[in-house]
N, C-alpha and C positions, 0 to 999 in steps of 0.2 A: 619517574625517578623526581626525589623530592628537588626544592629550589637549592639547598645548600650542596646536592651533587653538582645542581648546573652553574653555580656561583662559586667561584674557587676563590682559595685565600688572598691571591695577591690583592683583592677586592677591597681587603681591608686598611692597604695603604693610602686609598683616595683621598684627596686632601676636599675642604670642601668648598663649594663654588665661590668665585668672587662674587661681593654684593650683599648685603644683609636680607635680601627680600627672596629668600631662595629654600624649600623645601627640597631635601635630599636625601636618597637613600642606597644602601649598598645592594639590593636583593629587589627582586621585583615583587610587586603585589601579587597575594596570594588571594586575598578576598576583596569587594568591591571597595566596603572601605580604608583598602590601602593604595586605592588606584587613584591618580591625581588627575583634577577637576580643571577642564578647558570650558570656555562659553563663549559665545557673542551675543548673548539676551535671547535670541530664538533657537540656534543649536547650543545642545550641551554633549560633552563626551568625556568617560570614564578612561584615563590611559592606565594601563596593567605594567607596559614595560614587558613584557613577557619574554624570553627569549626562543625557543620554540616554535610559541604559536603566541603570536601580541592578542590582546584581544582588545578593542578599543569600542566599549558599549555604548550608544549614542540615541541621546533625546531630540525632540522637535516640539517646543512648547505647545502648540495646540493639538497634539496627538493624546483624543481624551477618548475613554468610553462615553457613548450615549449620542446624544442629537439635539436638537434646539427644541426647549420645552416651556411651558408655564408649569413651576413649581408650585405655585399657591391652590388654596381651598377655598372654592367660591363657596359663598355661604359660610364660612367659618366664624364670621363677626356675632355671626347671631348666638353663639355661646361664649361671648368674649364676656357678658357681666354674669353670668351661671358662675364663669370658673372665677371671678372676683369675687361674687358670694361667697363662695366655698372655700376660698380661702384665706376670707376676713375671719369667716367662723371658725376658722382651725383646723380644717377639712380639706388637710393635704392631698390624701391619698385620693381620695375621690376626684380632684379636679384632675389630678393629673391623670387619671383612666379615663376621665370625659373630655380631656385635652388628645390622648393619645387615639382615641375614636374619631373625632370632631374637629380638629383644630391643625393637625401636622400637615406637612409635604406631601404631596402627591408627585411621585413615590415617596416613600420615607427616606432613601438617603439618598446622596448625591453620587455623581460619575465619579469614577477613579482617573487618574494621571496614568498615562502609557509608558512603558519603554516603546522606542524605535525599530531598532533592532543591533548586534553587537557587526563592527567592521573586524574580522579576524585575516592573520597575515601568518603565514604558515614558511618557517625557514629553515629549510633542510639542513642537515649536517650542524646545524647550532646547538651543541653538546654543549660541555664543561666551559664554562668561559672565565674570562681575566678580567681584573680591573673592571668591574660593572659599576655602573651609577643611571642611578633615572633620577630628575628633578624637574620641579615645578618653579620658572621663573616667574616672579610675579610681575617685575617691572615691563617684560616681554609678553606676557599672558602666553609663553611659551612652555610645551612638557617636553623634557628632552632625556633619550637612553642612551645609553652607551657603553660598550663594551667588546672587547678583543675574545677571539676564537680561530685560532688555527693560524696564527700570526698575523692578523686581518682585523683593522677597526672597523667596526659597525658602529654608526650612530642612527638615529633617528628621530624626529624632531612633530611634531603634532598641536597645529595651534585651531580654533576656532575665529575665524577674520569677518569682524564686524562690517567693515567695507564692503567685502567681495561677496559676504553671504555663506559663508562654504567651510568646509573643513576639510582643514590641508594636512598631508601625512608627507612627510621627506626621508628618504633614508638615503641613504650612498654608505660607501666601502672606501676604503683609502688604495684597494690595489683595484686597476681596473679591470672588468668584466669580473670580480667576485660576487657582487652583488643579485643572488637567487634567491625569488619567495614565489608563492601563491598569494592570493586573497580572493577574499569572499564576504558573504550575507552570511549571518543566521540570527534566525527572525522567531520571535517569541509568539507571534500570531498566526492560527492557524489558516487563516485564510489569506496567505501571502506565497508570492513565488519568486523566484530571481531567474533571470535572462541574460542570453548575452545582446548587447550592443555595439555591430560593428564602426568604427574597426575598435574602438580602444575603453569600451564602456561595457559597465555591468549594471542590470537595474535590477531593484526590487519593489514590488510592485504589491499591495494588498489590501484590507479593509480590516477595520476593528471589529472584534465579533457583535452577532446583531442580537444577542441576549443577555441580560445582565439577570443573574444568579440568584443575587440576595434581594432583587427588588422582585423575583421573576416578573420580567418587563418584557418584552420583545422592543426590538430599537429596531424601527424599518427603513432609516437612512443613515445608517454608520459611517465615519467617516473613513475615506478613501486617502492612503498617502503613497507617496513613490521617494524612492532613492534613487540617485546615480551616481555610480562611481568611476571616474575616468583615471588611467595610469598613463602616466608619460614617462618614458624611461630615456636616459642618456648612455647611447650604446645597450647594445644587445638586443633583445626582443622582447615583443610584448603579443601576447595570444590571449584572444578572449574565449573561452569555451565556455560550454552551456551552463554552468552554472560558478564560475570563478576567472578570474585574470593569472595569466601565468608569464613571469619578467624570468627571461635568461641570460646572465652574462653581462650586466650592466653596470658602471660605474654608481647610479646613482636615479632614483626614480620619485617622481612628485604623484600622489594621489588627491585629485581631489572628489569630497564628497557634499552631493547637494540632496536636499531634505526637503519635501515639502507635505500638507496636507491635502483635503479639500473645503477647510475652513475657512471661510471669510470673515466671520462676525459670530455673534453669539445666537443669531436667528438664520441664518443662510450659511448651507455647506457647498454650494456649488463650483466651488472652484476647479481648477483644473492641476491637479499636483505635478501629472507629467510636463503640460506647460512651464510651469513655475520650473522645473529642476532644469530644464532644459535653456528657458529664459538665461537663469544663471552662469551657465557651465558655457554658452556662446558667448558672453562677453567677456568671458574670461581667455578666448582662444590664443592671442597672443601675450597674454600674461605667464611669465616663467614663475618659479620657486619663490626667484631672490625677488622680484617686482611684487607678488603677492606679499611676501613676509612683511618687506620695509614698508608697503601698508597697511599690513597691522601693528606694524610697531608703533609707525606713523600716530595713528588714530589711537591706541590704547595709551602709549606710556604718559603722553600729556596730561590724560584723567587722571592715572594713578598717582604723578606725581607732584600732582596739587599740593598734597599734604606729607610731609617729610615728618620720623617723629626717631627721637634716641633716649630708650630711657636706661641706659647702663649698659657695658659690655660684662662678661662671667665666662667661664668655662664651657658653660652650653652653646656657646656662638660655633663650637670649633666641632659640635656633634651631629652626624645625623639625624635627621627630624625625628625617628623615630625613637633614635638612642637620647635624643636631647627631650624628649616629652618624658619618658619612664624616668630620665634623672628628676626632670620637674616636679615628678611624688615626693619628695625629699630634700630640693635647694632650690631657693629661690633664684629664676632666673628671669630678668627684666628684658633681657633680650628675645625672649619668645612670646614675652607679652607684649613688645613692639610688632613681632613675627603675627602673632593673632589677629593684632588692630590690623595690618594692614593685611593680612588675609580675609579678614573682612570684608574690606573695600573691593577686593578685587574679588572677591565671592561676588560681590551686588552689583558688580561692572560685567561679570559672565553670565548672569542672570536675568539680569532687568535692564533694557536699552529702550530708548524711544520707538516705539511702534512694534515691541513683542508683547507677550501676557507678563503679566505680573510674576514676581517670585513665588514660587510656592511651597509649601510644608519643604522639599527638600531643595527649594531652588528652582533647577532645571534639571536635576539627575535623578534618573531613579532607574533602577534596573526591574523594577516586578511588575507583575501585571495586576497585583491588589497590593500596593504599596501601603503602609501603615499610614492610617487614618487616612488614605485615597491620595495623598500627598496632594491636599485641595488648597483652598484658602478659607483658614479657621481665623476669625475673626476677633475671638474674643481676649487675644493676647498676639498669637504667632506673628499673621499676617501684617499688624503694625511693628513689630520686633523688626520683620525685616527690614522696614522702612527707618527704622531710626537712625542709624548712621547716616541717610542719604543726604539732608542736608549741613551736619555739623561738620562731616569730614569732606565737606567740598565735593560730592555728587549730585547733584539736583537732578540733572538730567534723568537718573536713575529712578527718580520717582513719577518719571511720567509714564508708565506703563498701569502704576497703582490708578493716578488721575484717570486715565483711559477708560479703565474699567469700572471706574466710580459713575462713569456716564451712563456706561450699560447698567449700572446697578439700579442708577434712578428709574429706568424704564421697567423691569421688572422689580422693584420696588415698588411702584407706582400700584402695581397692582395687587402683592401681597398686604400692600397697608391699606386698601379698598377693602379686597374679600379677607381679610383677618381680624381687619380693627375697623373698617367704615371710616378708614378716616383719610383725609390728606396726605400732601409729600411722599416721601417713600420710607419705608423702613429695609433694613438688613437684619437676619440673625445671628449664630456663632459661625457660620460656613457659606463659601460661596464655591461654584466649581467653573468649568469653561464655559458653561449653559447659564452661570448666572442667575443662579437659584437663591433665593432670598427668603423664603418659608422656614418655619422651625425646621430641625430633621431630625432622625435618629431615636430620641423619647425627650417626654414632654419634661422630664426634670431637668435637664440640662438645654433641649434644643430650642426652649421658649425666653431667650434670651434679646432683647428688641432695640440694646445701643450697638450693632456691630457697625452701621450706615453712620449715625452719628459720631462715634470714634474717628472711623476713617473720613467722614469728612475734615475731620480736626487738621489733619494730615495735608491738606488743602491751605486749610489759614497758618500753620505752621510752615508751608514752602511759599508764603505773604511774608511770614513775619520775618523770616530769613532774607528774600529777597529785594521786600519792599516792590514788586512789580505791580504796580498799580492796574496796569488792564490783565494781568494774570487774576487778580482779584475780580475784577469786574466779570471777565468775561467767562474763565473755569471755575473759581474756588465759589463765589457768591450765588450763584444762581441752585447748585448743587446745597451747598450747606443752608439756604432759606429752604428748601424746600424736606432738609432733613429736619429742619427746626419746624416747619410747620405739622409735622406727622405727631411730634409731642406734645404742639400747643393743643393738638384732639386728643393725645392719647393720653395722658396725664389726671389723674384720679384722685379727689378728694377723701384722706385717709379719715373714717367715721369716728377714729379716737382722739386725733390731735389736730384734725382738719388742714394738717398740711399737705399738699400734692405729692404723690407718689407715684412709682412706677411700680407696674403690674398688670399680669402676673407677669414676672419674670425670673431670673436666676443670678445669684451670686457663682460665675464661672468656677469651677463647673462642679460643685459642692451645693449642699441645702436644699435641693430640691427647686420644684416651683411656687415662688413666696411673692407677697407685695412687697414693695419696696426696698430693694437691697441696693445698699450704699454707693457701689459703682456705677450703675446707673444714675443717681443720680448726682454725683459730679460731673460723670461726663455728658448729661445734660444740662446742667447747668454751665457748664464750659462751652458748648455748643451754642446756647443761648446768648451768652457774652462774647461770644467770637462776632455771629452773627449779628449783633445788635450794633458792634465796635464797626463791624465790616460795611456796615446799611450807613454810621453818620459818613467815614471815610469816604465812602461811592456817591452820599448825599440820595440816598432814597430809600425808601420805606420806611417816613419815621415813625408810622404806625405802629408798623410791627416792632418795627425796636422797641417802642416805649409799652407794648404789650409783652414784650421777652422779658424784660426789664423786671416788668412787674411778676410775672409768672416765676420769674428767676425766686425771688426774692421770696417766695412760698413754696418752695420746694424742701421739701425735710430736709433739716440741717446734717454735717456731719455730727455723732454724736459720743460720748467719752463712756463706757462702761463702766462697768462695778470692779474690774481688773484693772484700770488704768488705759485699758486699751481702746483705737476705734473702735466702733463698732462695725461687723461689716455688713448686720443686718437692721431692721429698725428695731426689733428685740433685743434687747442685752443678754446674747446667746451665745458667744463665741468659746470656745474650749482653748483654754492654753497650751494642750499637749496637741493641738492638731498641726500636724507638720505639712500641709497640702501644699502642693508646689505653686498653686495659684495663689498670688496676695491682693484680690482685685479691689478688696477696698480702699488701698494702696496707690490707687490711679491717682488722685488727688496730689500726693506727693511726687510722683512720676509715670507716665509721660506726660500729667499733667503738672498744675503748677498753683493749686488751691489751698494747699497746705503748703507752707514755707515755714523756715525759721525767723519767719516775722509772727504765724501764729503761732504762741508759745505753748500753750495747752496740747491743739490737737496735732502738733508737732512731736511734742512726746509722748502724746498717746499714739500716733502712728507708729513711731519709732517701736513702742512697746508690742505694737502687733507684731511686728518684724522679728522682734527678740523670740517672741511666741513661736513665731515658725520655725527658727533655727538657722543654720549656716549653708546646710546641706540639702541638696534638692537636684531632680532632674538638670541637666542642662541648661536645657532657655531659661531654666524658673531661677538658676543661678546667675544668668548673663541677666537678667530683672532685677534681680536682686543687688548685683552690683552698682545696676545705678540709683536704686535707691539709697543704697550707704552712702552714695556721692552727692545724694542731695539732702541725707542728715551730714553732710562735712565729715564723715569721718571716714580718712583716706584708708586706715589701716583696716579697716571691717570693711571694705570695699575689699579691699587687694584680698584680704582673708578667702572671700567668696571667690575672686577671681582665680586665689591657685589652687583651692578646690576643683573648679572649671577648667585649670590648664596644666590636667593630669590625665593620664589613662583611663580612660570609661571604668568604674565601679572602684578605683583605687582609694579615693578620698571622699566620696560621694556617688549617688545614683547614677549621675550623671557623669562630665568629663569629655576627654577628646578620642577622637578614633585617631589611631598611626597617621592619616593622610591632616589632621587636624581638621575636620570635621566636627562638630557637634553631637555630642549622642545626647538623648533624652534618658536612656535608650529606647528605642534604635533614632538612629539620625534622623534629627530636624536641622535645618538649616538655622531657625531663626536664634539660637547658641549663639551661633558667631556672628550674628547681625549684635546682638543685644552683648557680645563681650565687646566690639568694637565700638559700639555707642559707651558701653559705661567707661571705657578709656578714656572717650573723648571728654565726657562727664565729672570726671575726678581731674583733669587739666583744666576745663573752661566751660561757666554755665552763664545762662543770659536769657533766664526765662523772667527776670523779677525784672521791674520800673520803678523810677524814683515816682518823687508825687508830679514830677510836671509829664511824665511819660517816656522818659530816656530811659531804654536800655541800661540795665548793669549790668555788665560785661565782669563775672565774677572770675578771678584771675586765683588759679590753684586751689580750690575750694577744698578739695577732697585727695591732695598729695600724699601717698603713703612712703612713710618713712624707708619703705624698700627700693624708692628710687629718689635718692638724693641728691641727682643730678642729673641733668637731660634739658632736652629742648623740642620743640614741637612747629614746625611751621603751615600753616594754611589752614587752621580750624576757621569754622565760620559762627558768625555770630547772630544773633536777631536783629535786627534795625537795620542790615547788611553791611555787616561788619565782617571782616577777614585778619584774624590775631597770632602771632607769632610769639612763641613764650623761648624762652632759658631759664635753668635755676639752680645753683650751686646750692650744695651742702644741706638741702631743704629749705632755700629761700627764694622768692622770685631775684632773678639779677636786670634783666631786660622782656622788655614788652614792645612790640610793634602794632600798631592798628592801623587798618586801612579802612575806607567806605567806598565802596562801589559807588552810591545814590546820592552821598554826601548827607550824613546828619550829624547828631550829636550824640554822645552815651556817655554813660560813668564809668571809668575805670575803677576796680575795687580788690583792693588785698589786702588780707587781716582787716584792721581797722581802720585805715588807708584808704582813700577816696581820691579820686583825679577828675573832671570834667573836661570832656573832649570835645570840639567840634572842629569837623571835616567839611570840607567841599566835596564833592565827586571827584572820584579816583584819588585824593590826597591821603597821605600817612603819616602818622605822629610815633615817634619814639619815644621812650622811658626804661629809667633805670629801675632796681627793684625797690625805689620809694617812690614812686610814680612820680619821678620830675623830669621834667620833659628833657631831651637830650640830642644831641646832633642835628641836623638841619631837615624838614620835612621835605619831600619830594616838589610840592607845591605852595604856594603862599594861601593864606587864610587857615592858618592853624593856629587854633589856642587851647592851650590847658591851662587848667589853676583847679 
C-alpha cells in the first residue's frame, strides 16, 4: 500500500508546530533524503517516521572500511624534479602519466565511511491513519511522529543524547495497553549477526568486509562493531526472541541503542566494542526516559540558543517544510532562509562534537556501503566549508574534532612530506579518511594538490582570531601551523620564466590538470606564512623563521589580472569566460581568505569579473560558496539571488538545491552546502576579516543586506577579535547594535560610511543606535566610543 493510503485526509488539518525552528511534514519519508537527522557527533540516525514499519537508519562515526596503514609511496620524491621539468616544458600528459606510475598513494584510493545498520520497529494493524505529523525540533534536537489509528493516538520521539551517548526512542499510546510492536536490526554488512541478550537486550555484532574491490586490497584487521538495543516497557510484557524484541500490551516503551567499534585511533583498532556498549548502558540503569530527555535537552538547547535570527515573516511559515520548499521555487521566503541558517547550526551540533570524528562529506549520516565520494574528508573545499559556521555562529566547540584530526594528520603528513617531496613539515593533499591518508589519491590530474594541510591549518588561526585564546595558539595551533609552513619553505620552487616562487606540481581544484603555479595555492601559502609569522611574534618565538617567511611570502607569484579583466586562475592567462565549473578556487583570497578585499580595488574588480563568468547556478555546495563570495563583494542582492537558487527543490533553479529534509544536494547529498549557506547568511550580516592601520578588527555591520530582508534582527554572532554582536535593522537600515568583548579589546564598528571606535574591558558591552551613537548604559565601566 502507498503512503497516500496509509495517511488519511484529516492529516491536512494539522497546524504548524509551535516555534520557528521546526521541520514538519504530513506524511512519512519515502526515501532517505526525506528522513530527518538526529545526532550527537558520534551516533547519527535518520528517522523515516513510517507507520507500519518504522526505519531508523543509524551510523557511528568510526565505522569505516580499511585498517591502519601508511598511504605514502617511499621514494616518490626522486621523480619530483622530473615532474617539474616536464610541466615547465609544457609536457603535461607525460607528467601526469609519470605521476600515476611513481607518485600516487598506495593504494590509489582511500577508504569509505560505512553505514552501521537499521533499527526497525514493526507495528501490527497500524493501517490507514489520521492526523499524521512528523517533525524535527531543532531547539530540542528531537524527532517526533504522531498519528491516530483505531481511536488511539500513538507518539514516538527519537533523539541522540550527547551526555549519555545513546540513541533514545520513546513510544507511547494514549490508551493503556494499546502499544504493541516488534523491534530488531537489519544490517548491510555480510559479516554480522543478531542475537538475544537476556532479559531485555538484543545485540548486533559484526565486522566490516576484509576486501576492498576497487583497490583489490586485502584488509587483514577490519573494524569490529557492536550495537546493543535495550527495551524498557511501562506495563505490558517484553520478550526477547532470537533476532527481535517483542512488546505487548504496554502504555509506553523506551528503547536505548548503544553502538561502538574497535577503533581507538588511526593507528590502533584494538578496542572492545562490546565492553564500550555495556559500559554505556550500565550507566543508564536507573535513568528513565524523562531523565534522559532532560539531560539531552539541557545540554543541546543552550548551545543552539546562542544565536537567534529573524529575517521576517511570510505565508511560507504556516506550510509543512516540503510544501514550503516547493513554494520557495517561485516566492521569497525569509523565514525559510532563517530556518536553513539554524538547520546548518543544528547539523554541525549533531555531527561534530568534542571527542568525535570531524563532520565528513555527509556529516555522520550515510546509508550506503559505497557512498558518494566515499563520504570522506575532501580538503579542496568541502571539509573546510563544513566548519565555516563554527566560529561566526558561536559553535567553536564543534571545531575541536577537526583540530584533533589535524594532530593526527601531522603524523601521517610528515611521512608523505618526506616520501613524496623530501621535505620537512607535513603535507595533506585533497582527501583524508579515518586512517588519515595524506598522499595524493585517485588521479594525478587532480589528486596532486598540496595545500589541503595549509588551508586546514588556517582554521586553527581563525579559531584564535575569534577567541583570542593565547594558550590555544601556543599549545595547539602554532605547532601545527609552523610545521605546515616548513613544508612550503622546502617545497616552493623558482619559476625560470619570472623568478617568482611558485607551487608545483599541483592543481587548481578540480580542473586544468597537473600544473605549475595555480593561483589558489599561492593565496593559501601566502596566508599561511603571514599567519605563522604573526603568531610567532605574538608568542615571542621563532623570530628567524618569522623573518624568513616574510621574505619568502614577498617572492611568491602575485595575483594577476588577465586579458578579460579577470583574476587569473593559473600563471598563464588562459581562463575561459564560458567555464561554469563548480570550483572557483582562485577566488579563495576573497573568501574564506581576505587577501583581496574592497580595499584592493583592481584585484577586487577582477575577482568579481571571474565570479560573474562562473554564473549563478551550480551544485549545492558551490552555491553555498558563491553566497559567501558575493557577500564579500558587498552585493547583498546578488548573494541573495544565489541563496534563492539554493533554497529550492533540487534541480528546480540550478543543478543543486535542497532535498525535502533540507539536506543540500550536489546532487547527490553533500552536507557542506548546508554549512556554506549558514556561513553565507552570517557573512551577509556581519564581516570582521579586515583591520585598521593599528591592528583593530573592523566589525562591518550589515555589509551585504539584501532588499528581500528589509526588517530583522540577529543576536549572538561572533566576530574576530573576541567580540559578540547583536544587530537589528528596519526598512533596510541599521537601527541598533550591541557589542560585547569576552577578552576585553578595542574594535572599529563600520556601517556604510560611518565608523565608531569601541574600547571594552573584559566581559563588557556597549550599545549603539543606527548612526553608531552610543546609547543606554554599558553593563560595566570602562566603555568608550568615539
